[in-house]
C-alpha positions in Angstrom: 87.1 54.1 25.1 85.0 52.1 22.8 85.3 53.1 19.1 88.2 55.4 20.1 91.7 56.1 18.7 94.6 56.4 21.2 97.7 57.8 19.5 100.1 57.8 22.5 101.7 55.0 24.5 99.7 54.0 27.6 101.3 52.7 30.8 99.1 51.1 33.6 101.8 49.1 35.3 101.1 48.1 38.8 97.5 49.4 38.5 94.3 47.9 39.8 91.5 48.3 37.4 87.9 47.3 37.8 86.6 47.5 34.3 88.2 48.4 30.9 86.1 48.4 27.6 88.0 49.0 24.4 85.7 47.5 21.7 86.7 48.5 18.2 89.4 50.8 19.7 92.6 51.5 17.9 95.8 51.7 19.9 98.6 53.2 18.0 101.4 53.1 20.6 102.8 50.7 23.1 100.6 49.4 25.9 102.4 48.6 29.2 100.3 46.4 31.6 103.1 44.8 33.7 101.7 43.5 37.0 98.3 45.2 36.4 95.3 43.5 38.1 91.9 43.5 36.6 89.0 42.8 38.9 85.9 42.6 36.8 86.6 42.9 33.0 88.8 43.6 30.0 86.8 43.7 26.9 88.7 44.5 23.6 86.6 42.7 20.9 87.6 44.0 17.4 90.3 46.2 18.8 93.5 46.9 16.9 96.8 47.2 18.8 99.5 48.6 16.5 102.3 48.8 19.1 103.7 46.1 21.5 101.9 44.9 24.5 104.0 44.2 27.6 101.8 42.5 30.0 104.3 40.4 32.1 102.6 39.1 35.4 99.3 40.6 34.5 96.5 39.1 36.5 92.7 38.6 36.2 90.7 37.7 39.2 88.3 34.8 39.4 85.1 35.5 37.4 86.4 38.4 35.4 85.4 38.9 31.8 88.4 39.0 29.4 87.9 38.8 25.7 90.0 39.7 22.7 87.7 38.2 20.1 88.6 39.2 16.5 91.3 41.6 17.9 94.3 42.4 15.8 97.8 42.6 17.3 100.3 44.1 14.8 103.4 43.8 17.1 104.8 41.6 19.7 102.5 40.5 22.6 104.0 39.4 25.8 101.8 37.8 28.5 104.7 35.9 30.3 104.0 34.8 33.8 100.4 36.0 33.6 97.7 34.7 36.1 94.4 34.4 34.3 91.9 33.0 36.8 89.0 33.2 34.4 88.1 32.2 30.8 90.5 33.6 28.3 88.9 34.3 24.9 91.0 35.2 21.9 88.7 33.6 19.3 89.4 34.6 15.7 92.2 37.0 16.8 95.2 37.8 14.6 98.7 38.0 16.0 101.0 39.5 13.4 104.0 39.5 15.8 105.4 37.0 18.3 102.8 35.9 20.9 104.4 34.9 24.3 102.5 33.3 27.1 105.5 31.6 28.8 105.0 30.3 32.4 101.4 31.6 32.3 98.6 30.1 34.5 95.1 29.6 33.1 92.5 28.5 35.5 89.5 28.3 33.1 89.2 27.3 29.4 91.3 29.1 26.8 89.3 29.7 23.7 91.9 30.2 21.0 90.2 28.4 18.1 90.4 30.0 14.6 93.3 32.2 15.8 95.8 33.3 13.2 99.4 33.3 14.7 101.5 34.8 11.9 104.8 34.3 13.9 105.7 32.3 16.9 103.1 31.1 19.5 105.0 30.2 22.7 103.3 28.7 25.8 106.3 27.1 27.2 106.0 25.8 30.8 102.4 27.2 31.2 99.7 25.6 33.3 96.2 25.1 31.9 93.7 24.0 34.6 91.0 23.4 32.1 90.7 23.0 28.2 92.9 24.6 25.7 91.1 25.0 22.4 93.3 25.7 19.3 90.8 24.1 16.9 91.2 25.5 13.4 94.1 27.8 14.4 96.7 28.9 11.8 100.3 28.8 13.0 102.5 30.1 10.2 105.7 29.7 12.4 106.2 27.4 15.4 103.9 26.3 18.2 105.5 25.8 21.6 103.7 23.8 24.3 106.8 22.1 25.7 106.8 21.4 29.5 103.1 22.5 29.8 100.6 20.9 32.0 96.9 20.7 30.7 94.3 19.5 33.2 91.6 19.4 30.7 91.5 18.5 26.9 93.7 19.8 24.1 91.8 20.5 20.9 93.5 21.0 17.6 90.2 20.1 15.7 87.3 22.5 15.4 83.7 21.6 14.4 82.8 23.4 11.2 79.3 23.8 9.7 78.0 21.3 12.3 79.4 18.2 10.6 83.0 18.5 9.1 86.1 19.0 11.1 89.1 21.2 10.5 92.5 20.9 12.3 95.2 23.3 12.9 97.9 24.2 10.4 101.4 24.7 11.6 103.9 26.2 9.0 107.1 25.4 11.0 108.2 23.3 14.1 105.7 22.1 16.7 107.2 21.4 20.1 105.0 19.5 22.5 107.9 17.7 24.3 107.4 17.0 28.0 103.7 18.1 27.7 101.3 16.5 30.1 97.5 16.3 29.2 95.1 14.9 31.8 92.2 14.9 29.3 92.0 14.1 25.6 94.3 15.2 22.8 92.3 15.8 19.6 94.3 16.8 16.5 92.7 14.9 13.6 92.9 16.4 10.2 95.7 18.7 11.2 98.7 19.7 9.0 102.2 19.9 10.4 104.7 21.1 7.8 108.0 20.6 9.7 109.5 18.9 12.7 106.9 17.7 15.4 108.4 16.9 18.8 106.2 14.7 21.0 109.1 13.3 23.0 108.2 12.5 26.6 104.6 13.6 26.1 102.1 12.1 28.5 98.4 11.9 27.5 96.1 10.4 30.1 93.0 10.5 27.9 92.5 9.5 24.2 94.7 10.8 21.4 93.3 11.3 17.9 95.8 12.2 15.2 93.8 10.5 12.4 93.9 11.9 8.8 96.7 14.3 9.8 99.6 15.2 7.6 103.1 15.3 9.0 105.5 16.9 6.6 108.6 16.7 8.7 110.3 14.4 11.1 108.0 13.2 13.9 109.3 12.2 17.3 107.3 10.2 19.8 110.3 8.8 21.8 109.6 7.9 25.4 106.0 9.2 25.1 103.2 7.7 27.3 99.6 7.3 26.0 97.3 6.0 28.7 94.2 6.2 26.5 93.4 5.1 23.0 95.9 6.2 20.4 94.6 6.7 16.8 96.6 7.8 13.8 94.4 6.0 11.2 95.0 7.3 7.6 97.7 9.7 8.8 100.5 10.7 6.3 104.0 10.7 7.5 106.2 12.3 4.7 109.5 12.0 6.7 111.0 9.8 9.3 108.9 8.9 12.4 110.2 7.4 15.7 108.2 5.7 18.5 111.3 4.4 20.3 110.6 3.5 24.0 107.0 4.8 23.5 104.4 3.2 25.9 100.8 2.5 24.8 98.5 1.4 27.7 95.4 1.1 25.6 94.4 0.6 22.0 96.7 1.6 19.2 95.5 2.3 15.7 97.7 3.1 12.6 95.4 1.5 10.1 95.9 2.9 6.5 98.7 5.2 7.6 101.5 5.8 5.3 105.2 6.1 6.4 107.1 7.3 3.3 110.6 7.5 4.8 110.3 5.0 7.5 108.9 4.1 11.0 111.0 3.2 14.0 109.4 1.1 16.7 112.4 0.5 18.9 111.5 -1.2 22.2 108.0 0.1 21.9 105.7 -1.3 24.6 102.0 -1.9 24.1 99.3 -3.6 26.2 97.3 -4.4 23.1 98.1 -5.1 19.5 99.6 -2.2 17.5 97.3 -2.1 14.4 99.5 -1.5 11.3 97.1 -3.2 9.1 96.7 -1.8 5.6 99.7 0.5 6.3 102.4 1.4 3.9 105.9 1.3 5.4 108.7 1.9 3.0 111.4 1.0 5.5 111.8 0.9 9.4 112.8 -0.9 12.4 110.6 -3.1 14.8 112.6 -4.2 17.9 111.0 -5.9 20.9 111.5 -4.6 24.4 113.8 -6.7 26.6 111.1 -7.3 29.4 108.0 -8.3 27.2 106.7 -8.7 23.7 104.7 -6.2 21.8 102.3 -7.6 19.0 101.9 -6.0 15.7 99.1 -6.6 13.2 100.6 -6.2 9.7 97.7 -7.8 7.8 97.3 -6.5 4.4 100.1 -4.0 5.0 102.6 -3.0 2.3 106.2 -3.4 3.6 109.6 -2.3 2.2 112.9 -2.7 3.9 111.9 -3.5 7.5 114.4 -4.8 10.1 
């Protein structure tokens, strides 16, 4: 159906499909794909979907070719409980309605860089057995990755023109609570406009939030970072909390600015927490009961600190 126009709703629920090619095709009605199984391919590059897509429990077999590059989704998209056992490519796609991928399973890399999510992007409780690439994505509403497991790396940063980098931009809340990342978490030069919830996050690789802007409250309570943690030159416009946070490797906040306060309440670190050259207008630093955490405040500018 390449270059075609389909004016009526389509239902392929419970179907088994070998190949479907819909390049540059326009779908004007609903598309029902509940429990549909694709064996070899679903290619919808540059396609336009004007109606809703209901694809709960859709599945793609190992090695299948699935790509929605540059596709436009005008209405709600629902891939809840999907089983995608192949690379999932939505590069540069536009989601004008809600995008739901709750409790989905992705076995191979997810290429979602430069995607434009106009409303909610919800991946709650999903499993990523490889990398999740959201580098350069635009999220005008909220991003939900709470209770997800990512076995590979999580990228919020994208390479641009071979040398610069461009992070994601989230216009509303970002929920990454209880997220587990086995690899690295790269979010440098990102912009988060409102609340960012990192509570109970666990990152086994390195975390890079350097040069990012946090416009709302930021919560790192009870988070665990086993690799190097870097927020150098980050801007925290509102309150930030690292209470009961555990750092098991290097910790760098150098030149970061905390405009409305930073809370390090019983924070635990195996190495110095480098707050040198930081600006902290107010805050709390309280040692844990079982050991001491050392802070480097050389050349920092401090306000009302308890």
